[in-house]
C-alpha positions in Angstrom: 93.4 11.3 38.7 94.8 10.6 42.2 97.5 13.3 41.7 94.7 15.8 41.0 92.9 14.8 44.2 96.2 15.1 46.1 96.7 18.6 44.7 93.2 19.6 45.7 93.8 18.2 49.2 97.1 20.0 49.5 95.4 23.3 48.7 92.7 22.7 51.3 95.3 21.6 53.9 97.3 24.8 53.5 94.0 26.7 53.9 93.1 24.8 57.0 96.5 25.4 58.6 96.3 29.1 57.9 92.8 29.3 59.2 93.8 27.6 62.5 96.9 29.8 62.9 94.7 32.9 62.6 92.2 31.5 65.1 95.0 30.9 67.6 96.3 34.5 67.0 92.9 35.8 67.9 92.8 33.6 71.0 96.2 34.8 72.1 95.1 38.4 71.7 92.0 37.9 73.7 93.8 35.9 76.4 96.4 38.6 76.9 93.7 41.3 77.1 91.1 39.6 79.3 92.6 36.4 80.6 90.8 33.0 80.8 87.5 34.7 81.8 87.4 36.7 78.6 88.2 33.7 76.6 85.4 31.7 78.3 82.8 34.4 77.8 83.6 34.9 74.1 83.8 31.2 73.5 80.3 30.7 75.1 78.8 33.5 73.1 80.1 32.0 69.9 78.7 28.6 70.8 75.1 30.0 71.0 75.7 32.1 67.9 76.9 29.0 66.0 73.9 27.0 67.0 71.4 29.7 66.0 73.3 30.2 62.7 73.2 26.5 61.8 69.5 26.3 62.5 68.8 29.2 60.3 70.7 27.6 57.4 68.2 24.8 57.3 70.7 22.4 55.8 70.6 24.4 52.5 74.3 25.1 52.4 75.2 21.4 52.1 72.3 20.9 49.6 73.6 23.8 47.5 77.1 22.3 47.4 75.8 18.8 46.3 73.3 20.0 43.7 75.5 22.7 42.2 78.0 20.0 41.3 75.4 17.5 40.0 73.4 20.1 38.0 76.6 21.6 36.5 77.6 18.1 35.4 74.2 17.5 33.8 74.2 21.0 32.2 71.0 22.0 34.1 70.5 25.6 35.1 70.5 25.7 38.9 70.6 29.6 39.0 66.9 30.1 39.9 67.2 27.7 42.8 70.5 29.3 43.8 68.9 32.7 44.0 66.0 31.5 46.1 68.2 29.6 48.5 70.2 32.8 49.1 66.9 34.7 49.7 65.6 32.1 52.2 68.9 31.9 54.1 69.2 35.7 54.4 65.6 35.9 55.7 66.0 33.0 58.2 69.4 34.4 59.3 67.9 37.8 60.1 65.1 36.1 62.1 67.7 34.0 64.0 69.8 37.1 64.7 66.8 38.9 66.1 65.8 35.9 68.3 69.4 35.5 69.6 69.5 39.2 70.5 66.1 39.1 72.2 66.8 36.0 74.2 70.4 36.8 75.1 69.5 37.5 78.7 67.7 34.2 79.0 70.7 32.4 77.6 73.1 34.2 79.9 71.1 33.4 83.0 69.5 30.0 82.3 72.2 28.3 80.3 75.5 29.9 81.2 74.8 31.2 84.8 76.7 34.3 83.9 74.7 37.5 83.5 77.9 39.5 82.5 77.9 37.6 79.2 74.6 39.2 78.1 76.0 42.3 76.3 78.5 40.1 74.4 75.7 37.7 73.3 73.7 40.7 72.0 76.4 42.1 69.9 77.5 38.7 68.7 74.1 38.2 67.1 75.4 40.0 64.0 77.8 37.2 63.3 74.8 35.0 62.4 73.9 37.1 59.4 77.4 37.8 58.2 78.5 34.2 58.9 75.7 32.7 56.9 76.4 35.0 53.9 79.9 33.7 54.0 78.7 30.1 54.3 76.5 30.2 51.3 79.3 31.6 49.0 81.8 29.1 50.5 79.6 26.1 49.7 79.0 27.5 46.3 82.7 27.3 45.5 82.8 23.9 47.1 79.9 22.7 44.8 81.8 24.0 41.8 85.0 22.3 43.1 86.9 25.6 43.0 89.3 24.8 45.8 91.5 27.9 45.3 88.5 30.2 45.9 87.5 28.0 48.8 90.8 28.5 50.5 90.7 32.3 49.7 87.2 32.5 51.3 88.4 30.6 54.3 91.3 33.0 55.0 89.1 36.1 54.3 86.7 34.7 56.8 89.4 34.2 59.4 90.7 37.7 59.0 87.1 39.0 59.5 86.7 36.6 62.4 89.9 38.0 64.0 88.6 41.5 63.6 85.1 40.7 64.9 86.3 38.8 68.0 88.7 41.5 69.0 86.0 44.2 68.6 83.7 42.0 70.7 86.3 41.7 73.4 86.9 45.4 73.5 83.3 46.5 73.6 81.5 43.8 75.6 82.0 45.5 78.9 80.6 48.8 77.7 77.1 50.1 78.6 74.2 48.1 77.2 72.6 51.2 75.5 75.5 51.7 73.1 75.6 48.0 72.3 71.9 47.8 71.5 72.1 50.9 69.3 75.1 49.5 67.4 73.4 46.2 66.9 70.1 47.7 65.7 71.9 50.1 63.3 74.2 47.4 61.9 71.2 45.0 61.4 69.3 47.7 59.5 72.3 48.3 57.3 72.6 44.5 56.6 68.9 44.4 55.7 69.2 47.3 53.3 72.4 46.0 51.6 71.5 42.4 51.3 67.7 41.9 51.4 66.4 44.9 49.3 67.9 43.7 46.0 66.3 40.3 46.6 62.7 41.5 47.3 61.9 41.1 43.6 62.9 37.5 43.8 59.9 36.6 46.0 58.1 35.6 42.8 60.6 32.7 42.6 58.9 31.1 45.6 56.1 29.7 43.6 58.6 28.2 41.1 60.7 26.9 44.0 57.6 25.1 45.3 56.5 23.6 42.0 59.8 22.8 40.3 62.2 21.9 43.0 62.9 18.2 43.0 61.8 16.2 46.0 65.3 14.8 46.5 66.7 18.3 47.2 64.2 18.8 50.0 64.9 15.3 51.4 68.7 16.0 51.3 68.3 19.4 53.0 66.3 17.8 55.8 68.9 15.1 56.5 71.8 17.6 56.2 70.0 19.9 58.6 69.5 17.2 61.3 73.1 16.0 60.9 74.5 19.5 61.1 72.6 20.5 64.2 73.5 17.3 66.0 77.1 17.7 65.0 77.2 21.3 66.3 75.6 20.4 69.6 78.0 17.4 69.9 81.0 19.6 69.3 80.0 22.3 71.7 78.3 20.3 74.4 81.4 20.1 76.5 81.8 23.9 76.6 78.1 24.4 77.4 78.2 21.9 80.3 81.5 23.3 81.7 80.0 26.8 81.6 76.7 25.8 83.2 78.0 23.4 85.8 81.3 25.0 86.7 82.2 28.5 85.6 82.9 30.6 82.6 86.6 30.8 83.5 86.8 27.0 83.3 85.6 27.3 79.7 88.5 29.6 79.1 91.0 27.1 80.4 89.4 24.2 78.5 89.1 26.0 75.2 92.6 27.4 75.3 94.2 24.0 76.0 92.1 22.4 73.3 92.9 25.1 70.7 96.6 24.7 71.5 96.4 21.0 71.0 94.6 21.4 67.7 97.2 23.8 66.3 99.8 21.0 67.0 97.9 18.3 65.1 96.2 20.5 62.5 98.5 19.2 59.8 97.5 15.6 60.4 93.8 16.3 60.9 93.6 18.7 57.9 95.5 16.2 55.7 93.2 13.4 56.6 89.9 15.3 56.2 90.8 16.9 52.9 92.2 13.7 51.4 89.2 11.7 52.5 86.9 14.2 51.0 88.8 14.1 47.8 88.8 10.3 47.8 85.0 10.1 47.8 85.2 10.6 44.0 87.3 7.5 43.4 86.3 4.0 42.6 85.7 1.7 45.6 88.9 -0.3 45.3 91.1 2.8 44.9 89.1 4.6 47.6 89.8 2.0 50.3 93.5 1.9 49.5 93.7 5.7 49.5 91.9 6.0 52.9 94.0 3.3 54.6 97.2 5.0 53.6 95.8 8.4 54.8 94.8 6.9 58.1 98.1 5.3 58.7 100.2 8.5 58.3 97.6 10.7 60.0 97.7 8.6 63.1 101.5 8.7 63.2 101.4 12.5 62.8 98.7 12.9 65.4 100.6 10.8 68.0 103.8 12.9 67.4 101.9 16.2 67.9 99.9 15.0 70.9 103.0 13.5 72.7 104.7 16.8 72.2 101.8 18.6 73.8 101.6 16.1 76.7 105.3 16.4 77.5 105.7 20.2 77.3 102.3 21.5 78.4 104.0 24.6 79.9 104.2 26.0 76.4 100.5 27.0 76.8 101.6 29.4 79.6 104.2 31.0 77.4 101.6 31.5 74.6 98.5 32.5 76.5 99.9 34.0 79.7 100.5 32.9 83.3 96.8 33.1 84.2 96.4 29.9 82.1 98.6 27.8 84.4 95.6 25.7 85.5 95.0 24.7 81.8 98.3 22.6 82.0 96.4 19.9 83.9 94.3 19.3 80.8 97.2 18.0 78.8 96.7 14.3 79.3 92.8 14.1 79.2 92.9 16.2 76.0 95.5 13.9 74.5 93.3 10.9 75.1 90.1 12.6 74.1 91.6 14.0 71.0 92.8 10.5 69.9 89.4 9.0 69.9 87.8 12.2 68.5 90.2 11.9 65.6 89.3 8.3 64.9 85.6 9.1 65.2 85.8 12.1 62.8 87.8 10.2 60.2 85.4 7.3 60.1 82.5 9.9 60.1 84.1 11.6 57.1 84.6 8.3 55.3 81.0 7.1 55.6 79.5 10.6 55.1 81.6 11.0 52.0 80.4 7.7 50.7 76.9 9.1 50.4 75.2 7.0 53.0 74.0 9.8 55.3 70.6 8.5 56.3 72.2 6.6 59.3 74.2 9.6 60.5 71.4 11.4 62.5 70.9 8.3 64.7 74.6 8.0 65.1 74.9 11.6 66.3 71.9 11.2 68.6 73.5 8.2 70.3 76.7 10.0 70.7 75.0 13.0 72.2 73.2 10.9 74.8 76.4 9.1 75.8 78.4 12.3 75.8 75.9 14.2 77.9 75.5 11.5 80.5 79.3 11.2 80.9 79.9 14.9 81.1 77.0 15.7 83.4 77.9 12.9 85.8 81.6 13.8 86.0 81.9 17.5 85.6 80.1 18.6 88.8 82.1 16.1 90.8 85.7 16.8 89.8 85.8 19.4 87.0 87.4 19.6 83.7 89.9 16.8 84.2 87.1 14.3 84.7 85.2 15.7 81.7 88.3 15.1 79.5 88.9 11.6 80.9 85.2 10.7 80.4 85.7 11.1 76.6 88.1 8.1 76.6 85.4 5.5 76.8 82.9 7.6 74.8 85.1 7.8 71.7 86.2 4.2 72.0 82.6 3.1 72.1 81.5 5.4 69.3 84.4 4.2 67.1 83.4 0.6 67.5 79.7 1.4 67.2 80.3 3.4 64.0 82.2 0.4 62.4 79.4 -2.0 63.4 76.6 0.3 62.3 77.7 0.2 58.8 78.2 -3.5 58.6 75.2 -4.8 60.5 71.9 -3.4 61.7 71.8 -1.7 65.1 71.4 -4.4 67.7 71.9 -5.2 71.4 75.6 -4.1 71.2 74.5 -0.5 71.9 73.1 -1.6 75.3 76.5 -3.2 76.1 78.4 -0.2 75.0 76.3 2.1 77.2 76.8 -0.3 80.1 80.6 -0.2 79.6 80.5 3.6 79.6 78.6 3.6 82.9 81.0 1.2 84.6 84.0 3.1 83.3 82.6 6.4 84.6 82.1 5.0 88.1 85.7 3.7 88.2 87.0 7.0 86.9 85.0 8.9 89.5 86.8 7.1 92.3 90.1 7.3 90.5 90.0 11.1 90.8 90.9 10.8 94.5 94.4 9.6 93.5 97.3 11.7 92.4 97.8 12.5 88.7 100.1 9.7 87.7 97.9 7.1 89.4 94.9 8.6 87.6 96.7 8.2 84.3 97.5 4.5 85.0 93.9 3.8 86.1 92.6 5.6 83.0 94.7 3.5 80.7 93.5 0.3 82.4 89.9 1.5 82.0 90.6 2.0 78.2 92.0 -1.5 77.9 89.2 -3.1 80.0 86.5 -1.3 78.1 88.0 -2.4 74.8 88.1 -6.0 76.0 84.5 -5.9 77.1 83.3 -4.4 73.9 85.2 -7.0 71.8 83.9 -9.9 74.0 80.2 -9.0 73.4 80.3 -8.8 69.6 80.3 -11.8 67.2 83.3 -13.4 65.7 82.4 -12.0 62.2 82.2 -8.5 63.7 85.6 -8.9 65.4 87.2 -10.1 62.2 85.6 -7.1 60.4 87.1 -4.6 62.9 90.6 -6.1 63.1 90.7 -6.4 59.3 90.0 -2.7 59.1 92.9 -2.0 61.5 95.3 -4.4 59.7 94.5 -2.7 56.3 95.3 0.7 57.8 98.7 -0.3 59.0 99.6 -2.8 56.2 
């Protein structure tokens, strides 16, 4: 059985690596054509598109995956529900695309402080509809555990993504009239192609209301909240950098982060896919499986990150000389990525275990801490400070995540927030020093933060955390 899960994980890992490679190719093309400003503008447009897209999905894609698998196992016909879910998602996606198009000027001025991004936001609205169509089919294959088709869908999506992002880059500086016309015509075509055949399915709405089990609705609501908080958490740094600094800084930040991710994609993909597969195992086998995965993943991650930190000039060779300023992001991204990796792996483990009711609160706490750290730091000393601020955030979130699933939420959260605040104040002053001294101070802050966190928790909680660590490296 484990061999089967390993085989499935290997297929997904290959797909993830290919997907990331295609993404970097797209980024390289954009960076060579328009430089860091173009990269920043396209990145910010895709951030808002992603948020609108996820809201319009209503959590139904995750629900579809879960219940397709369970209904197939119980030999229950899920087809009527499947059809109505597609209909609802297409309708909400169209509404979301229209709203994103309508409020693109508001987003450009109010959120990003860059009016030149408005045309790109308008034309990018189409991605909401096409992206959600892809998502529904992707999660269908996931629910049926057809991993080969999932990988195929991933790579098809990335080829389309490459084409769309290049087209966006080429036309986003054209006159607004042609962009509006192209968007309206394309939207009408999408409506004709995808919505007309489903009009006769409206009668299914009554059946959907009367026969759909309550647990499907409950699961959709939880999945929706988790997804939205996750998307905001993942993109909050880009939004704040764009709003408080400049769009070009987003280009620097995103390019460096993408380059880091291509180096450690093998380790991250391997961990995520193996952990997802392990959720089907018995508890004793699952723990052994996860501990071994974490051990080798951390080793691979350190290897990739150290390589990135020691030869950051590679980013100049890949993306062009205009990205020279992104080299300074090497160390903060290395540290931030380390704790992000730990957080995401633990997140996967507990999410895969089925206990998802606590996750919205976890994301909310993370958002608050992350927002405070970024807002406080970024306007004072830029992207470097934003990257360094993630050190204490991910350290605290990792410990908090472990404690949350052993005990009820308690006063430790207050202590963790206090530690973050003190660390931020220290790092703020440390920015006045040169780079190497900043690195030393940052490492000392990490160690001090960890010691404070450990000192305020109970002995049982300490034993619990250290036992987890020992099991991973046993």
